[in-house]
FIGUDREN-866361 format. One record per residue (C-alpha): residue number from 1; y, z, x. Coordinates in steps of 0.1 Angstrom, whole numbers, plus 2048, in hexadecimal, padded with zeros to 3 digits. Example, Ala and Ser with C-alpha at 12.3 -4.5 7.8 and 13.67 -1.06 7.14 Angstrom:
BEGIN
{site 1; {7D3; 84E; 87B}}
{site 2; {7F5; 847; 889}}
END
This chain:
BEGIN
{site 1; {800; 800; 800}}
{site 2; {825; 7FE; 80A}}
{site 3; {82C; 815; 827}}
{site 4; {84E; 820; 81A}}
{site 5; {854; 833; 7FA}}
{site 6; {878; 828; 7FA}}
{site 7; {875; 803; 7F9}}
{site 8; {88D; 7F0; 810}}
{site 9; {8A6; 7D9; 7FF}}
{site 10; {8AD; 7B7; 80E}}
{site 11; {8CE; 7A5; 807}}
{site 12; {8D3; 780; 802}}
{site 13; {8E7; 76C; 81C}}
{site 14; {903; 754; 81D}}
{site 15; {906; 73A; 839}}
{site 16; {92B; 736; 83D}}
{site 17; {928; 719; 856}}
{site 18; {90C; 706; 866}}
{site 19; {8F7; 6F8; 84A}}
{site 20; {8E5; 6D8; 856}}
{site 21; {8F9; 6D5; 876}}
{site 22; {8E7; 6F4; 884}}
{site 23; {8C8; 6DF; 886}}
{site 24; {8D9; 6C9; 8A0}}
{site 25; {8E8; 6E5; 8B4}}
{site 26; {908; 6F0; 8A4}}
{site 27; {911; 715; 8A1}}
{site 28; {908; 727; 881}}
{site 29; {919; 745; 870}}
{site 30; {906; 758; 855}}
{site 31; {90E; 779; 843}}
{site 32; {8F9; 790; 82C}}
{site 33; {903; 790; 808}}
{site 34; {8F9; 7B0; 7F5}}
{site 35; {903; 7A3; 7D3}}
{site 36; {8E0; 794; 7D0}}
{site 37; {8C2; 7A6; 7DF}}
{site 38; {89C; 7AC; 7DD}}
{site 39; {881; 7C5; 7E6}}
{site 40; {85B; 7C7; 7E7}}
{site 41; {84C; 7D9; 7C8}}
{site 42; {82C; 7DC; 7B5}}
{site 43; {827; 7D0; 791}}
{site 44; {829; 7ED; 77A}}
{site 45; {823; 7E8; 755}}
{site 46; {838; 807; 74D}}
{site 47; {857; 7FB; 760}}
{site 48; {873; 7E5; 755}}
{site 49; {868; 7C9; 76B}}
{site 50; {866; 7A5; 75D}}
{site 51; {840; 7A3; 75E}}
{site 52; {83F; 77D; 75D}}
{site 53; {856; 77B; 77B}}
{site 54; {842; 796; 78D}}
{site 55; {821; 784; 788}}
{site 56; {82F; 763; 793}}
{site 57; {83E; 773; 7B2}}
{site 58; {81C; 783; 7B9}}
{site 59; {80B; 762; 7B7}}
{site 60; {825; 752; 7CE}}
{site 61; {81F; 76E; 7E7}}
{site 62; {7FA; 768; 7E6}}
{site 63; {801; 744; 7EF}}
{site 64; {817; 74F; 80C}}
{site 65; {7FC; 768; 817}}
{site 66; {7E2; 74C; 818}}
{site 67; {7FA; 737; 82E}}
{site 68; {7FF; 755; 845}}
{site 69; {7D9; 75C; 846}}
{site 70; {7D2; 737; 850}}
{site 71; {7EB; 73A; 86D}}
{site 72; {7DA; 75B; 878}}
{site 73; {7B7; 74C; 877}}
{site 74; {7C4; 72F; 88D}}
{site 75; {7D4; 749; 8A4}}
{site 76; {7F6; 738; 89E}}
{site 77; {808; 755; 88D}}
{site 78; {825; 760; 8A2}}
{site 79; {823; 785; 899}}
{site 80; {809; 79F; 890}}
{site 81; {809; 7A4; 86A}}
{site 82; {7F2; 7BD; 858}}
{site 83; {7E3; 7A2; 842}}
{site 84; {7C8; 7B9; 836}}
{site 85; {7E1; 7D2; 827}}
{site 86; {7F6; 7B5; 81A}}
{site 87; {7D7; 7A7; 808}}
{site 88; {7D0; 7C9; 7F9}}
{site 89; {7F3; 7CD; 7ED}}
{site 90; {7F3; 7AB; 7DE}}
{site 91; {7D4; 7B4; 7CB}}
{site 92; {7E6; 7D3; 7BF}}
{site 93; {803; 7BE; 7B1}}
{site 94; {81C; 7BB; 7CE}}
{site 95; {83A; 7A5; 7C5}}
{site 96; {85E; 79F; 7D0}}
{site 97; {876; 7AD; 7B7}}
{site 98; {895; 797; 7BD}}
{site 99; {8B6; 78F; 7AE}}
{site 100; {8BC; 773; 7C8}}
{site 101; {8BB; 752; 7B5}}
{site 102; {8A3; 739; 7C3}}
{site 103; {8B0; 717; 7CD}}
{site 104; {8D4; 724; 7D0}}
{site 105; {8D8; 725; 7F5}}
{site 106; {8D9; 74A; 7F8}}
{site 107; {8B8; 750; 80B}}
{site 108; {8A0; 75B; 7F0}}
{site 109; {882; 753; 806}}
{site 110; {894; 761; 825}}
{site 111; {897; 783; 814}}
{site 112; {872; 783; 80B}}
{site 113; {867; 779; 82E}}
{site 114; {87D; 795; 83D}}
{site 115; {86E; 7AE; 825}}
{site 116; {84A; 7A4; 82C}}
{site 117; {850; 7A5; 852}}
{site 118; {85F; 7C8; 850}}
{site 119; {843; 7D5; 83B}}
{site 120; {825; 7C5; 84A}}
{site 121; {82D; 7BD; 86F}}
{site 122; {818; 7D4; 885}}
{site 123; {830; 7D2; 8A3}}
{site 124; {850; 7CA; 890}}
{site 125; {870; 7C5; 8A4}}
{site 126; {888; 7DE; 895}}
{site 127; {8A8; 7D2; 885}}
{site 128; {8C4; 7E4; 898}}
{site 129; {8E7; 7DD; 8A5}}
{site 130; {8DB; 7DE; 8C9}}
{site 131; {8C0; 7C3; 8C4}}
{site 132; {8BD; 7AC; 8E2}}
{site 133; {8C1; 786; 8E3}}
{site 134; {89D; 783; 8EC}}
{site 135; {892; 798; 8CE}}
{site 136; {8A9; 783; 8B7}}
{site 137; {89A; 763; 8C4}}
{site 138; {877; 771; 8BF}}
{site 139; {87E; 77C; 89B}}
{site 140; {88E; 75A; 894}}
{site 141; {86E; 748; 89F}}
{site 142; {858; 75F; 88B}}
{site 143; {86D; 75C; 86B}}
{site 144; {86F; 736; 86F}}
{site 145; {84A; 733; 870}}
{site 146; {844; 748; 851}}
{site 147; {861; 73A; 83D}}
{site 148; {856; 716; 844}}
{site 149; {83C; 71C; 829}}
{site 150; {858; 719; 810}}
{site 151; {86D; 6FD; 81F}}
{site 152; {857; 6E9; 836}}
{site 153; {86E; 6F2; 852}}
{site 154; {884; 710; 859}}
{site 155; {89D; 71B; 873}}
{site 156; {894; 740; 86D}}
{site 157; {8B8; 748; 868}}
{site 158; {8B6; 752; 844}}
{site 159; {89B; 76D; 848}}
{site 160; {8AC; 779; 868}}
{site 161; {8CD; 780; 857}}
{site 162; {8BB; 790; 83A}}
{site 163; {8A7; 7A6; 852}}
{site 164; {8C5; 7B1; 868}}
{site 165; {8DD; 7B5; 84A}}
{site 166; {8FA; 7AD; 861}}
{site 167; {90E; 78D; 867}}
{site 168; {900; 778; 883}}
{site 169; {90C; 75A; 896}}
{site 170; {8F4; 741; 8A5}}
{site 171; {907; 734; 8C4}}
{site 172; {8EA; 71E; 8CF}}
{site 173; {8C4; 71D; 8CE}}
{site 174; {8C2; 739; 8E8}}
{site 175; {8DE; 750; 8DE}}
{site 176; {8E2; 763; 8BD}}
{site 177; {8FB; 780; 8B9}}
{site 178; {904; 799; 89F}}
{site 179; {929; 796; 897}}
{site 180; {945; 7A3; 882}}
{site 181; {960; 78F; 870}}
{site 182; {983; 79C; 879}}
{site 183; {99B; 7A3; 85D}}
{site 184; {9BC; 7A5; 870}}
{site 185; {9C8; 783; 863}}
{site 186; {9B6; 784; 842}}
{site 187; {9CF; 786; 825}}
{site 188; {9CA; 797; 804}}
{site 189; {9C4; 776; 7F1}}
{site 190; {9AD; 767; 80C}}
{site 191; {989; 765; 7FF}}
{site 192; {968; 753; 802}}
{site 193; {956; 74E; 7E1}}
{site 194; {937; 73E; 7D1}}
{site 195; {939; 722; 7B7}}
{site 196; {91A; 71C; 7A1}}
{site 197; {90E; 6F8; 79C}}
{site 198; {8F9; 705; 780}}
{site 199; {8DB; 6F2; 78D}}
{site 200; {8C2; 6FA; 7A9}}
{site 201; {8BC; 6E7; 7C9}}
{site 202; {89D; 6E2; 7DD}}
{site 203; {8A1; 6E7; 803}}
{site 204; {883; 6D4; 810}}
{site 205; {88B; 6B1; 803}}
{site 206; {8B0; 6B4; 80C}}
{site 207; {8A8; 6BF; 830}}
{site 208; {88F; 6A2; 832}}
{site 209; {8AA; 68A; 826}}
{site 210; {8C2; 697; 840}}
{site 211; {8A8; 694; 85C}}
{site 212; {8A2; 670; 851}}
{site 213; {8C8; 669; 851}}
{site 214; {8CD; 675; 875}}
{site 215; {8B5; 65B; 881}}
{site 216; {8D2; 643; 87C}}
{site 217; {8E5; 644; 89D}}
{site 218; {907; 63F; 88B}}
{site 219; {901; 65D; 873}}
{site 220; {8F4; 672; 890}}
{site 221; {914; 66A; 8A4}}
{site 222; {92A; 675; 886}}
{site 223; {917; 697; 886}}
{site 224; {91B; 69B; 8AB}}
{site 225; {93F; 690; 8AE}}
{site 226; {94D; 69D; 88D}}
{site 227; {938; 6B6; 87A}}
{site 228; {92C; 6CC; 897}}
{site 229; {94F; 6D0; 8A7}}
{site 230; {95E; 6D8; 885}}
{site 231; {943; 6F2; 87E}}
{site 232; {946; 702; 8A0}}
{site 233; {96C; 704; 89D}}
{site 234; {96A; 714; 87A}}
{site 235; {952; 72E; 887}}
{site 236; {965; 736; 8A6}}
{site 237; {986; 739; 894}}
{site 238; {979; 74F; 878}}
{site 239; {969; 766; 892}}
{site 240; {98A; 769; 8A3}}
{site 241; {99B; 770; 882}}
{site 242; {9B1; 751; 886}}
{site 243; {9B0; 747; 861}}
{site 244; {9CC; 72E; 864}}
{site 245; {9B9; 719; 87D}}
{site 246; {998; 71E; 86A}}
{site 247; {9A7; 70F; 84B}}
{site 248; {9B6; 6F1; 85E}}
{site 249; {992; 6E8; 868}}
{site 250; {981; 6F2; 848}}
{site 251; {991; 6D5; 834}}
{site 252; {984; 6B9; 84A}}
{site 253; {962; 6CA; 84B}}
{site 254; {962; 6CA; 825}}
{site 255; {96D; 6A5; 824}}
{site 256; {951; 69D; 83D}}
{site 257; {937; 6AD; 826}}
{site 258; {946; 69C; 807}}
{site 259; {942; 67A; 818}}
{site 260; {921; 67D; 82A}}
{site 261; {90E; 697; 816}}
{site 262; {914; 688; 7F3}}
{site 263; {8F0; 68C; 7E9}}
{site 264; {8F3; 6B2; 7F0}}
{site 265; {910; 6B6; 7D7}}
{site 266; {907; 6B4; 7B2}}
{site 267; {91E; 6A4; 799}}
{site 268; {927; 6C6; 78A}}
{site 269; {937; 6CF; 7AB}}
{site 270; {946; 6AD; 7B8}}
{site 271; {966; 6AD; 7A3}}
{site 272; {96D; 6D2; 7AC}}
{site 273; {967; 6C9; 7D0}}
{site 274; {981; 6AD; 7CE}}
{site 275; {99A; 6C2; 7BA}}
{site 276; {999; 6DC; 7D6}}
{site 277; {9A0; 6C3; 7F1}}
{site 278; {9BC; 6B3; 7DD}}
{site 279; {9CD; 6D3; 7D2}}
{site 280; {9C6; 6E6; 7F2}}
{site 281; {9C2; 705; 7DC}}
{site 282; {99E; 70A; 7E8}}
{site 283; {984; 6F8; 7FE}}
{site 284; {95F; 6F3; 7F5}}
{site 285; {942; 6EE; 80C}}
{site 286; {91C; 6F0; 80B}}
{site 287; {90B; 711; 809}}
{site 288; {8E8; 70C; 818}}
{site 289; {8D8; 6EA; 812}}
{site 290; {8EB; 6E2; 7F2}}
{site 291; {8DD; 6CC; 7D6}}
{site 292; {8E5; 6E8; 7BD}}
{site 293; {8E8; 70D; 7BD}}
{site 294; {908; 71D; 7CB}}
{site 295; {923; 70B; 7DF}}
{site 296; {93A; 71E; 7F6}}
{site 297; {960; 71F; 7F0}}
{site 298; {97D; 72B; 806}}
{site 299; {99F; 733; 7FA}}
{site 300; {9C0; 743; 805}}
{site 301; {9C9; 74A; 7E0}}
{site 302; {9AC; 759; 7CF}}
{site 303; {9BE; 763; 7AF}}
{site 304; {9CA; 73F; 7A9}}
{site 305; {9A8; 731; 7B2}}
{site 306; {996; 749; 79A}}
{site 307; {9AE; 73F; 77E}}
{site 308; {9A9; 71A; 786}}
{site 309; {983; 71D; 782}}
{site 310; {986; 734; 763}}
{site 311; {99B; 719; 752}}
{site 312; {97E; 701; 75A}}
{site 313; {965; 71A; 74A}}
{site 314; {956; 724; 76B}}
{site 315; {954; 746; 77D}}
{site 316; {955; 74A; 7A3}}
{site 317; {944; 766; 7B6}}
{site 318; {956; 775; 7D3}}
{site 319; {942; 778; 7F4}}
{site 320; {95D; 784; 80B}}
{site 321; {97F; 790; 7FF}}
{site 322; {99B; 7A5; 80E}}
{site 323; {99F; 7C5; 7FA}}
END
């Protein structure tokens, strides 16, 4: 059974910058987002759990267990997991109670992978502020292997941020750091928010489409010469607290995604995207792989932005806001 009486809660994540470009070597900046979260639990007919959801989650966990077990039998599993105890717990009704919406770019599978590792890894690397680069890279590889069950391929970043529960910046393939986002130049109306496309997206086919597109030398050159420098500059400036410069580079990044990632932006979002660029009231970008789910917005006038979307019959959810 679960080792801990007090079940650990795992937050969702928001990748502020680096979606897709991180695959080709850009920096990436990800923050935990406690608004949505999940934890391992057992099905209990006397509780207020949605039994249909719980049983479906249990079945999905069994499928993940079988994938892990196959890796273990082939001696390919990158960490020691107590699969016997996991199998026992699954038989007893283990499931992942989660408010993290699936297909919304918030790391629903990442939170689950982080929870499983923390509970069943026999020699787990502890999540702590003094964690070393070597340990971070090791965790990233472990999480990427397990999460690839869901997406076909995984960077391991989503489970890593869910596990550490602290903002991280991926500077390159060998260096990951826990970071803070300075507030010294953040104004009261500055905010980062989520906009719901009211449809879900599927990561695997979108990532495959991107991987096919970068086989075109011209498109790959645009990524290398335009998207990656814009992404890296946005990350560097936001980490320095230089919001004015960050916003100067955010608009062309948004324009790049609008032009070259059209298939990742559903029709329900496209006109809002253009309205933001035209009015300069707010700026939208992808949140995760896109295709549906949440999209990420940045604004220097949150009150006016909130009123704009309210007039359109849409709510926005703040992710990062000066109090």
